[in-house]
mmCIF file as gemmi writes it, N, C-alpha and C atoms, coordinates in Angstrom:
data_model
loop_
_atom_site.group_PDB
_atom_site.id
_atom_site.type_symbol
_atom_site.label_atom_id
_atom_site.label_alt_id
_atom_site.label_comp_id
_atom_site.label_asym_id
_atom_site.label_entity_id
_atom_site.label_seq_id
_atom_site.pdbx_PDB_ins_code
_atom_site.Cartn_x
_atom_site.Cartn_y
_atom_site.Cartn_z
_atom_site.occupancy
_atom_site.B_iso_or_equiv
_atom_site.pdbx_formal_charge
_atom_site.auth_seq_id
_atom_site.auth_asym_id
_atom_site.pdbx_PDB_model_num
ATOM 1 N N . UNK Axp A 1 ? 103.757 -68.239 122.097 1 0 ? 1 A 1
ATOM 2 C CA . UNK Axp A 1 ? 103.922 -68.921 123.37 1 0 ? 1 A 1
ATOM 3 C C . UNK Axp A 1 ? 105.239 -68.48 124.009 1 0 ? 1 A 1
ATOM 4 N N . UNK Axp A 2 ? 105.157 -68.171 125.276 1 0 ? 2 A 1
ATOM 5 C CA . UNK Axp A 2 ? 106.337 -67.735 126.016 1 0 ? 2 A 1
ATOM 6 C C . UNK Axp A 2 ? 107.294 -68.907 126.243 1 0 ? 2 A 1
ATOM 7 N N . UNK Axp A 3 ? 108.578 -68.596 126.323 1 0 ? 3 A 1
ATOM 8 C CA . UNK Axp A 3 ? 109.591 -69.634 126.561 1 0 ? 3 A 1
ATOM 9 C C . UNK Axp A 3 ? 109.335 -70.357 127.886 1 0 ? 3 A 1
ATOM 10 N N . UNK Axp A 4 ? 108.846 -69.618 128.899 1 0 ? 4 A 1
ATOM 11 C CA . UNK Axp A 4 ? 108.574 -70.223 130.198 1 0 ? 4 A 1
ATOM 12 C C . UNK Axp A 4 ? 107.506 -71.308 130.09 1 0 ? 4 A 1
ATOM 13 N N . UNK Axp A 5 ? 106.491 -71.073 129.236 1 0 ? 5 A 1
ATOM 14 C CA . UNK Axp A 5 ? 105.442 -72.071 129.02 1 0 ? 5 A 1
ATOM 15 C C . UNK Axp A 5 ? 106.02 -73.312 128.333 1 0 ? 5 A 1
ATOM 16 N N . UNK Axp A 6 ? 106.914 -73.087 127.375 1 0 ? 6 A 1
ATOM 17 C CA . UNK Axp A 6 ? 107.567 -74.194 126.677 1 0 ? 6 A 1
ATOM 18 C C . UNK Axp A 6 ? 108.364 -75.025 127.68 1 0 ? 6 A 1
ATOM 19 N N . UNK Axp A 7 ? 109.137 -74.357 128.537 1 0 ? 7 A 1
ATOM 20 C CA . UNK Axp A 7 ? 109.954 -75.051 129.533 1 0 ? 7 A 1
ATOM 21 C C . UNK Axp A 7 ? 109.071 -75.899 130.45 1 0 ? 7 A 1
ATOM 22 N N . UNK Axp A 8 ? 107.988 -75.313 130.932 1 0 ? 8 A 1
ATOM 23 C CA . UNK Axp A 8 ? 107.091 -76.033 131.84 1 0 ? 8 A 1
ATOM 24 C C . UNK Axp A 8 ? 106.503 -77.267 131.154 1 0 ? 8 A 1
ATOM 25 N N . UNK Axp A 9 ? 106.042 -77.12 129.916 1 0 ? 9 A 1
ATOM 26 C CA . UNK Axp A 9 ? 105.438 -78.23 129.179 1 0 ? 9 A 1
ATOM 27 C C . UNK Axp A 9 ? 106.461 -79.321 128.88 1 0 ? 9 A 1
ATOM 28 N N . UNK Axp A 10 ? 107.639 -78.917 128.385 1 0 ? 10 A 1
ATOM 29 C CA . UNK Axp A 10 ? 108.691 -79.882 128.05 1 0 ? 10 A 1
ATOM 30 C C . UNK Axp A 10 ? 109.138 -80.63 129.304 1 0 ? 10 A 1
ATOM 31 N N . UNK Axp A 11 ? 109.395 -79.903 130.383 1 0 ? 11 A 1
ATOM 32 C CA . UNK Axp A 11 ? 109.835 -80.552 131.62 1 0 ? 11 A 1
ATOM 33 C C . UNK Axp A 11 ? 108.789 -81.544 132.129 1 0 ? 11 A 1
ATOM 34 N N . UNK Axp A 12 ? 107.523 -81.16 132.02 1 0 ? 12 A 1
ATOM 35 C CA . UNK Axp A 12 ? 106.451 -82.048 132.485 1 0 ? 12 A 1
ATOM 36 C C . UNK Axp A 12 ? 106.469 -83.365 131.716 1 0 ? 12 A 1
ATOM 37 N N . UNK Axp A 13 ? 106.545 -83.306 130.383 1 0 ? 13 A 1
ATOM 38 C CA . UNK Axp A 13 ? 106.519 -84.575 129.645 1 0 ? 13 A 1
ATOM 39 C C . UNK Axp A 13 ? 107.826 -85.347 129.763 1 0 ? 13 A 1
ATOM 40 N N . UNK Axp A 14 ? 108.946 -84.657 129.986 1 0 ? 14 A 1
ATOM 41 C CA . UNK Axp A 14 ? 110.2 -85.393 130.199 1 0 ? 14 A 1
ATOM 42 C C . UNK Axp A 14 ? 110.154 -86.189 131.502 1 0 ? 14 A 1
ATOM 43 N N . UNK Axp A 15 ? 109.55 -85.601 132.529 1 0 ? 15 A 1
ATOM 44 C CA . UNK Axp A 15 ? 109.435 -86.283 133.822 1 0 ? 15 A 1
ATOM 45 C C . UNK Axp A 15 ? 108.372 -87.381 133.754 1 0 ? 15 A 1
ATOM 46 N N . UNK Axp A 16 ? 107.192 -87.058 133.222 1 0 ? 16 A 1
ATOM 47 C CA . UNK Axp A 16 ? 106.067 -87.988 133.241 1 0 ? 16 A 1
ATOM 48 C C . UNK Axp A 16 ? 106.169 -89.094 132.194 1 0 ? 16 A 1
ATOM 49 N N . UNK Axp A 17 ? 106.559 -88.755 130.984 1 0 ? 17 A 1
ATOM 50 C CA . UNK Axp A 17 ? 106.535 -89.718 129.886 1 0 ? 17 A 1
ATOM 51 C C . UNK Axp A 17 ? 107.881 -90.414 129.665 1 0 ? 17 A 1
ATOM 52 N N . UNK Axp A 18 ? 108.981 -89.664 129.779 1 0 ? 18 A 1
ATOM 53 C CA . UNK Axp A 18 ? 110.303 -90.223 129.509 1 0 ? 18 A 1
ATOM 54 C C . UNK Axp A 18 ? 110.967 -90.691 130.812 1 0 ? 18 A 1
ATOM 55 N N . UNK Axp A 19 ? 110.368 -90.28 131.938 1 0 ? 19 A 1
ATOM 56 C CA . UNK Axp A 19 ? 110.82 -90.686 133.275 1 0 ? 19 A 1
ATOM 57 C C . UNK Axp A 19 ? 112.237 -90.22 133.607 1 0 ? 19 A 1
ATOM 58 N N . UNK Axp A 20 ? 112.483 -88.957 133.302 1 0 ? 20 A 1
ATOM 59 C CA . UNK Axp A 20 ? 113.757 -88.336 133.655 1 0 ? 20 A 1
ATOM 60 C C . UNK Axp A 20 ? 113.573 -87.633 134.999 1 0 ? 20 A 1
ATOM 61 N N . UNK Axp A 21 ? 114.558 -87.773 135.863 1 0 ? 21 A 1
ATOM 62 C CA . UNK Axp A 21 ? 114.5 -87.152 137.181 1 0 ? 21 A 1
ATOM 63 C C . UNK Axp A 21 ? 114.459 -85.639 137.036 1 0 ? 21 A 1
ATOM 64 N N . UNK Axp A 22 ? 113.512 -85.004 137.702 1 0 ? 22 A 1
ATOM 65 C CA . UNK Axp A 22 ? 113.298 -83.564 137.562 1 0 ? 22 A 1
ATOM 66 C C . UNK Axp A 22 ? 114.548 -82.749 137.89 1 0 ? 22 A 1
ATOM 67 N N . UNK Axp A 23 ? 115.329 -83.187 138.848 1 0 ? 23 A 1
ATOM 68 C CA . UNK Axp A 23 ? 116.538 -82.469 139.243 1 0 ? 23 A 1
ATOM 69 C C . UNK Axp A 23 ? 117.594 -82.389 138.153 1 0 ? 23 A 1
ATOM 70 N N . UNK Axp A 24 ? 117.5 -83.25 137.159 1 0 ? 24 A 1
ATOM 71 C CA . UNK Axp A 24 ? 118.468 -83.246 136.055 1 0 ? 24 A 1
ATOM 72 C C . UNK Axp A 24 ? 118.122 -82.226 134.972 1 0 ? 24 A 1
ATOM 73 N N . UNK Axp A 25 ? 116.907 -81.681 135.016 1 0 ? 25 A 1
ATOM 74 C CA . UNK Axp A 25 ? 116.434 -80.812 133.948 1 0 ? 25 A 1
ATOM 75 C C . UNK Axp A 25 ? 116.938 -79.381 134.131 1 0 ? 25 A 1
ATOM 76 N N . UNK Axp A 26 ? 118.14 -79.142 133.613 1 0 ? 26 A 1
ATOM 77 C CA . UNK Axp A 26 ? 118.736 -77.803 133.645 1 0 ? 26 A 1
ATOM 78 C C . UNK Axp A 26 ? 119.022 -77.37 132.221 1 0 ? 26 A 1
ATOM 79 N N . UNK Axp A 27 ? 119.15 -76.076 132.021 1 0 ? 27 A 1
ATOM 80 C CA . UNK Axp A 27 ? 119.403 -75.518 130.678 1 0 ? 27 A 1
ATOM 81 C C . UNK Axp A 27 ? 120.632 -76.129 130.013 1 0 ? 27 A 1
ATOM 82 N N . UNK Axp A 28 ? 121.665 -76.384 130.805 1 0 ? 28 A 1
ATOM 83 C CA . UNK Axp A 28 ? 122.918 -76.888 130.251 1 0 ? 28 A 1
ATOM 84 C C . UNK Axp A 28 ? 123.004 -78.402 130.145 1 0 ? 28 A 1
ATOM 85 N N . UNK Axp A 29 ? 121.959 -79.103 130.571 1 0 ? 29 A 1
ATOM 86 C CA . UNK Axp A 29 ? 121.985 -80.567 130.534 1 0 ? 29 A 1
ATOM 87 C C . UNK Axp A 29 ? 122.059 -81.061 129.093 1 0 ? 29 A 1
ATOM 88 N N . UNK Axp A 30 ? 123.019 -81.946 128.845 1 0 ? 30 A 1
ATOM 89 C CA . UNK Axp A 30 ? 123.151 -82.549 127.517 1 0 ? 30 A 1
ATOM 90 C C . UNK Axp A 30 ? 122.071 -83.613 127.355 1 0 ? 30 A 1
ATOM 91 N N . UNK Axp A 31 ? 121.365 -83.561 126.228 1 0 ? 31 A 1
ATOM 92 C CA . UNK Axp A 31 ? 120.23 -84.455 126.019 1 0 ? 31 A 1
ATOM 93 C C . UNK Axp A 31 ? 120.63 -85.929 126.106 1 0 ? 31 A 1
ATOM 94 N N . UNK Axp A 32 ? 121.695 -86.302 125.423 1 0 ? 32 A 1
ATOM 95 C CA . UNK Axp A 32 ? 122.109 -87.711 125.41 1 0 ? 32 A 1
ATOM 96 C C . UNK Axp A 32 ? 122.92 -88.072 126.639 1 0 ? 32 A 1
ATOM 97 N N . UNK Axp A 33 ? 123.969 -87.328 126.883 1 0 ? 33 A 1
ATOM 98 C CA . UNK Axp A 33 ? 124.914 -87.696 127.932 1 0 ? 33 A 1
ATOM 99 C C . UNK Axp A 33 ? 124.355 -87.511 129.344 1 0 ? 33 A 1
ATOM 100 N N . UNK Axp A 34 ? 123.721 -86.371 129.619 1 0 ? 34 A 1
ATOM 101 C CA . UNK Axp A 34 ? 123.249 -86.076 130.974 1 0 ? 34 A 1
ATOM 102 C C . UNK Axp A 34 ? 121.847 -86.63 131.252 1 0 ? 34 A 1
ATOM 103 N N . UNK Axp A 35 ? 120.972 -86.546 130.249 1 0 ? 35 A 1
ATOM 104 C CA . UNK Axp A 35 ? 119.587 -86.966 130.457 1 0 ? 35 A 1
ATOM 105 C C . UNK Axp A 35 ? 119.324 -88.394 129.992 1 0 ? 35 A 1
ATOM 106 N N . UNK Axp A 36 ? 120.267 -88.96 129.246 1 0 ? 36 A 1
ATOM 107 C CA . UNK Axp A 36 ? 120.121 -90.338 128.802 1 0 ? 36 A 1
ATOM 108 C C . UNK Axp A 36 ? 119.056 -90.551 127.741 1 0 ? 36 A 1
ATOM 109 N N . UNK Axp A 37 ? 118.738 -89.508 126.984 1 0 ? 37 A 1
ATOM 110 C CA . UNK Axp A 37 ? 117.729 -89.626 125.93 1 0 ? 37 A 1
ATOM 111 C C . UNK Axp A 37 ? 118.342 -90.388 124.761 1 0 ? 37 A 1
ATOM 112 N N . UNK Axp A 38 ? 117.747 -91.529 124.443 1 0 ? 38 A 1
ATOM 113 C CA . UNK Axp A 38 ? 118.243 -92.337 123.331 1 0 ? 38 A 1
ATOM 114 C C . UNK Axp A 38 ? 117.287 -92.225 122.145 1 0 ? 38 A 1
ATOM 115 N N . UNK Axp A 39 ? 117.565 -92.973 121.095 1 0 ? 39 A 1
ATOM 116 C CA . UNK Axp A 39 ? 116.767 -92.851 119.871 1 0 ? 39 A 1
ATOM 117 C C . UNK Axp A 39 ? 115.31 -93.261 120.092 1 0 ? 39 A 1
ATOM 118 N N . UNK Axp A 40 ? 115.059 -94.246 120.942 1 0 ? 40 A 1
ATOM 119 C CA . UNK Axp A 40 ? 113.672 -94.631 121.227 1 0 ? 40 A 1
ATOM 120 C C . UNK Axp A 40 ? 112.934 -93.541 122 1 0 ? 40 A 1
ATOM 121 N N . UNK Axp A 41 ? 113.627 -92.93 122.967 1 0 ? 41 A 1
ATOM 122 C CA . UNK Axp A 41 ? 113.033 -91.805 123.699 1 0 ? 41 A 1
ATOM 123 C C . UNK Axp A 41 ? 112.725 -90.661 122.739 1 0 ? 41 A 1
ATOM 124 N N . UNK Axp A 42 ? 113.639 -90.436 121.789 1 0 ? 42 A 1
ATOM 125 C CA . UNK Axp A 42 ? 113.46 -89.326 120.861 1 0 ? 42 A 1
ATOM 126 C C . UNK Axp A 42 ? 112.22 -89.523 119.995 1 0 ? 42 A 1
ATOM 127 N N . UNK Axp A 43 ? 111.934 -90.757 119.609 1 0 ? 43 A 1
ATOM 128 C CA . UNK Axp A 43 ? 110.717 -91.043 118.844 1 0 ? 43 A 1
ATOM 129 C C . UNK Axp A 43 ? 109.492 -90.639 119.664 1 0 ? 43 A 1
ATOM 130 N N . UNK Axp A 44 ? 109.49 -90.983 120.943 1 0 ? 44 A 1
ATOM 131 C CA . UNK Axp A 44 ? 108.388 -90.587 121.829 1 0 ? 44 A 1
ATOM 132 C C . UNK Axp A 44 ? 108.298 -89.072 121.948 1 0 ? 44 A 1
ATOM 133 N N . UNK Axp A 45 ? 109.443 -88.416 122.076 1 0 ? 45 A 1
ATOM 134 C CA . UNK Axp A 45 ? 109.473 -86.956 122.203 1 0 ? 45 A 1
ATOM 135 C C . UNK Axp A 45 ? 108.897 -86.294 120.954 1 0 ? 45 A 1
ATOM 136 N N . UNK Axp A 46 ? 109.219 -86.822 119.777 1 0 ? 46 A 1
ATOM 137 C CA . UNK Axp A 46 ? 108.69 -86.266 118.522 1 0 ? 46 A 1
ATOM 138 C C . UNK Axp A 46 ? 107.161 -86.303 118.546 1 0 ? 46 A 1
ATOM 139 N N . UNK Axp A 47 ? 106.586 -87.427 118.954 1 0 ? 47 A 1
ATOM 140 C CA . UNK Axp A 47 ? 105.13 -87.576 119.018 1 0 ? 47 A 1
ATOM 141 C C . UNK Axp A 47 ? 104.533 -86.615 120.043 1 0 ? 47 A 1
ATOM 142 N N . UNK Axp A 48 ? 105.165 -86.515 121.212 1 0 ? 48 A 1
ATOM 143 C CA . UNK Axp A 48 ? 104.663 -85.639 122.277 1 0 ? 48 A 1
ATOM 144 C C . UNK Axp A 48 ? 104.731 -84.175 121.855 1 0 ? 48 A 1
ATOM 145 N N . UNK Axp A 49 ? 105.835 -83.774 121.214 1 0 ? 49 A 1
ATOM 146 C CA . UNK Axp A 49 ? 105.968 -82.384 120.751 1 0 ? 49 A 1
ATOM 147 C C . UNK Axp A 49 ? 104.894 -82.072 119.724 1 0 ? 49 A 1
ATOM 148 N N . UNK Axp A 50 ? 104.659 -82.993 118.801 1 0 ? 50 A 1
ATOM 149 C CA . UNK Axp A 50 ? 103.632 -82.763 117.791 1 0 ? 50 A 1
ATOM 150 C C . UNK Axp A 50 ? 102.26 -82.592 118.45 1 0 ? 50 A 1
ATOM 151 N N . UNK Axp A 51 ? 101.961 -83.427 119.432 1 0 ? 51 A 1
ATOM 152 C CA . UNK Axp A 51 ? 100.673 -83.359 120.122 1 0 ? 51 A 1
ATOM 153 C C . UNK Axp A 51 ? 100.527 -82.063 120.926 1 0 ? 51 A 1
ATOM 154 N N . UNK Axp A 52 ? 101.591 -81.661 121.62 1 0 ? 52 A 1
ATOM 155 C CA . UNK Axp A 52 ? 101.522 -80.498 122.51 1 0 ? 52 A 1
ATOM 156 C C . UNK Axp A 52 ? 101.728 -79.163 121.81 1 0 ? 52 A 1
ATOM 157 N N . UNK Axp A 53 ? 102.564 -79.155 120.767 1 0 ? 53 A 1
ATOM 158 C CA . UNK Axp A 53 ? 102.933 -77.881 120.152 1 0 ? 53 A 1
ATOM 159 C C . UNK Axp A 53 ? 102.476 -77.741 118.699 1 0 ? 53 A 1
ATOM 160 N N . UNK Axp A 54 ? 102.001 -78.825 118.082 1 0 ? 54 A 1
ATOM 161 C CA . UNK Axp A 54 ? 101.411 -78.739 116.757 1 0 ? 54 A 1
ATOM 162 C C . UNK Axp A 54 ? 102.376 -78.668 115.589 1 0 ? 54 A 1
ATOM 163 N N . UNK Axp A 55 ? 103.597 -79.15 115.743 1 0 ? 55 A 1
ATOM 164 C CA . UNK Axp A 55 ? 104.524 -79.208 114.61 1 0 ? 55 A 1
ATOM 165 C C . UNK Axp A 55 ? 105.368 -80.466 114.718 1 0 ? 55 A 1
ATOM 166 N N . UNK Axp A 56 ? 105.906 -80.888 113.579 1 0 ? 56 A 1
ATOM 167 C CA . UNK Axp A 56 ? 106.778 -82.066 113.551 1 0 ? 56 A 1
ATOM 168 C C . UNK Axp A 56 ? 108.233 -81.632 113.628 1 0 ? 56 A 1
ATOM 169 N N . UNK Axp A 57 ? 108.986 -82.325 114.461 1 0 ? 57 A 1
ATOM 170 C CA . UNK Axp A 57 ? 110.419 -82.082 114.554 1 0 ? 57 A 1
ATOM 171 C C . UNK Axp A 57 ? 111.084 -82.676 113.32 1 0 ? 57 A 1
ATOM 172 N N . UNK Axp A 58 ? 111.909 -81.887 112.667 1 0 ? 58 A 1
ATOM 173 C CA . UNK Axp A 58 ? 112.674 -82.375 111.519 1 0 ? 58 A 1
ATOM 174 C C . UNK Axp A 58 ? 114.075 -82.744 112.011 1 0 ? 58 A 1
ATOM 175 N N . UNK Axp A 59 ? 114.502 -83.981 111.774 1 0 ? 59 A 1
ATOM 176 C CA . UNK Axp A 59 ? 115.808 -84.423 112.271 1 0 ? 59 A 1
ATOM 177 C C . UNK Axp A 59 ? 116.961 -83.501 111.86 1 0 ? 59 A 1
ATOM 178 N N . UNK Axp A 60 ? 116.912 -82.98 110.648 1 0 ? 60 A 1
ATOM 179 C CA . UNK Axp A 60 ? 118.001 -82.101 110.196 1 0 ? 60 A 1
ATOM 180 C C . UNK Axp A 60 ? 118.059 -80.8 110.991 1 0 ? 60 A 1
ATOM 181 N N . UNK Axp A 61 ? 116.932 -80.371 111.531 1 0 ? 61 A 1
ATOM 182 C CA . UNK Axp A 61 ? 116.921 -79.151 112.35 1 0 ? 61 A 1
ATOM 183 C C . UNK Axp A 61 ? 117.444 -79.411 113.764 1 0 ? 61 A 1
ATOM 184 N N . UNK Axp A 62 ? 117.447 -80.665 114.167 1 0 ? 62 A 1
ATOM 185 C CA . UNK Axp A 62 ? 117.869 -81.018 115.523 1 0 ? 62 A 1
ATOM 186 C C . UNK Axp A 62 ? 119.351 -81.356 115.624 1 0 ? 62 A 1
ATOM 187 N N . UNK Axp A 63 ? 120.075 -81.391 114.505 1 0 ? 63 A 1
ATOM 188 C CA . UNK Axp A 63 ? 121.464 -81.85 114.539 1 0 ? 63 A 1
ATOM 189 C C . UNK Axp A 63 ? 122.364 -80.998 115.427 1 0 ? 63 A 1
ATOM 190 N N . UNK Axp A 64 ? 122.062 -79.723 115.574 1 0 ? 64 A 1
ATOM 191 C CA . UNK Axp A 64 ? 122.88 -78.836 116.407 1 0 ? 64 A 1
ATOM 192 C C . UNK Axp A 64 ? 122.319 -78.651 117.817 1 0 ? 64 A 1
ATOM 193 N N . UNK Axp A 65 ? 121.19 -79.287 118.111 1 0 ? 65 A 1
ATOM 194 C CA . UNK Axp A 65 ? 120.569 -79.165 119.432 1 0 ? 65 A 1
ATOM 195 C C . UNK Axp A 65 ? 121.174 -80.224 120.348 1 0 ? 65 A 1
ATOM 196 N N . UNK Axp A 66 ? 122 -79.768 121.268 1 0 ? 66 A 1
ATOM 197 C CA . UNK Axp A 66 ? 122.716 -80.687 122.164 1 0 ? 66 A 1
ATOM 198 C C . UNK Axp A 66 ? 122.25 -80.589 123.615 1 0 ? 66 A 1
ATOM 199 N N . UNK Axp A 67 ? 121.785 -79.395 124.024 1 0 ? 67 A 1
ATOM 200 C CA . UNK Axp A 67 ? 121.399 -79.184 125.42 1 0 ? 67 A 1
ATOM 201 C C . UNK Axp A 67 ? 119.891 -78.988 125.544 1 0 ? 67 A 1
ATOM 202 N N . UNK Axp A 68 ? 119.412 -79.144 126.748 1 0 ? 68 A 1
ATOM 203 C CA . UNK Axp A 68 ? 118 -78.934 127.008 1 0 ? 68 A 1
ATOM 204 C C . UNK Axp A 68 ? 117.606 -77.482 126.72 1 0 ? 68 A 1
ATOM 205 N N . UNK Axp A 69 ? 118.478 -76.541 127.06 1 0 ? 69 A 1
ATOM 206 C CA . UNK Axp A 69 ? 118.21 -75.129 126.766 1 0 ? 69 A 1
ATOM 207 C C . UNK Axp A 69 ? 118.05 -74.881 125.267 1 0 ? 69 A 1
ATOM 208 N N . UNK Axp A 70 ? 118.882 -75.523 124.463 1 0 ? 70 A 1
ATOM 209 C CA . UNK Axp A 70 ? 118.764 -75.39 123.011 1 0 ? 70 A 1
ATOM 210 C C . UNK Axp A 70 ? 117.462 -76.02 122.516 1 0 ? 70 A 1
ATOM 211 N N . UNK Axp A 71 ? 117.04 -77.102 123.156 1 0 ? 71 A 1
ATOM 212 C CA . UNK Axp A 71 ? 115.776 -77.743 122.791 1 0 ? 71 A 1
ATOM 213 C C . UNK Axp A 71 ? 114.605 -76.814 123.107 1 0 ? 71 A 1
ATOM 214 N N . UNK Axp A 72 ? 114.632 -76.164 124.286 1 0 ? 72 A 1
ATOM 215 C CA . UNK Axp A 72 ? 113.589 -75.178 124.622 1 0 ? 72 A 1
ATOM 216 C C . UNK Axp A 72 ? 113.552 -74.076 123.562 1 0 ? 72 A 1
ATOM 217 N N . UNK Axp A 73 ? 114.736 -73.572 123.183 1 0 ? 73 A 1
ATOM 218 C CA . UNK Axp A 73 ? 114.811 -72.493 122.198 1 0 ? 73 A 1
ATOM 219 C C . UNK Axp A 73 ? 114.263 -72.941 120.846 1 0 ? 73 A 1
ATOM 220 N N . UNK Axp A 74 ? 114.61 -74.154 120.436 1 0 ? 74 A 1
ATOM 221 C CA . UNK Axp A 74 ? 114.126 -74.705 119.168 1 0 ? 74 A 1
ATOM 222 C C . UNK Axp A 74 ? 112.606 -74.733 119.152 1 0 ? 74 A 1
ATOM 223 N N . UNK Axp A 75 ? 111.991 -75.266 120.213 1 0 ? 75 A 1
ATOM 224 C CA . UNK Axp A 75 ? 110.522 -75.348 120.273 1 0 ? 75 A 1
ATOM 225 C C . UNK Axp A 75 ? 109.911 -73.955 120.302 1 0 ? 75 A 1
ATOM 226 N N . UNK Axp A 76 ? 110.469 -73.068 121.122 1 0 ? 76 A 1
ATOM 227 C CA . UNK Axp A 76 ? 109.938 -71.698 121.222 1 0 ? 76 A 1
ATOM 228 C C . UNK Axp A 76 ? 109.955 -71.018 119.854 1 0 ? 76 A 1
ATOM 229 N N . UNK Axp A 77 ? 111.059 -71.176 119.132 1 0 ? 77 A 1
ATOM 230 C CA . UNK Axp A 77 ? 111.182 -70.57 117.8 1 0 ? 77 A 1
ATOM 231 C C . UNK Axp A 77 ? 110.141 -71.154 116.835 1 0 ? 77 A 1
ATOM 232 N N . UNK Axp A 78 ? 109.92 -72.459 116.885 1 0 ? 78 A 1
ATOM 233 C CA . UNK Axp A 78 ? 108.982 -73.108 115.971 1 0 ? 78 A 1
ATOM 234 C C . UNK Axp A 78 ? 107.533 -72.71 116.244 1 0 ? 78 A 1
ATOM 235 N N . UNK Axp A 79 ? 107.168 -72.501 117.482 1 0 ? 79 A 1
ATOM 236 C CA . UNK Axp A 79 ? 105.771 -72.195 117.793 1 0 ? 79 A 1
ATOM 237 C C . UNK Axp A 79 ? 105.445 -70.709 117.675 1 0 ? 79 A 1
ATOM 238 N N . UNK Axp A 80 ? 106.457 -69.882 117.531 1 0 ? 80 A 1
ATOM 239 C CA . UNK Axp A 80 ? 106.214 -68.419 117.423 1 0 ? 80 A 1
ATOM 240 C C . UNK Axp A 80 ? 106.413 -67.903 116.018 1 0 ? 80 A 1
């Protein structure tokens, strides 16, 4: 799967399911500080990622993922 497809899918569910304003979705946006993703949102994101991309997010793999761009890269790497 191309990174562009990952970005489109992730952005869609962040806007539709997590209700994040589309204008905030930039590569450098910090997941917690800029996008306001909290632990409850993250639980929803784990379920959505599993449904859309077919793998489970492991918390230990996410410890260094701070920005939306890093999250796109993480998903792209896992699905390829």
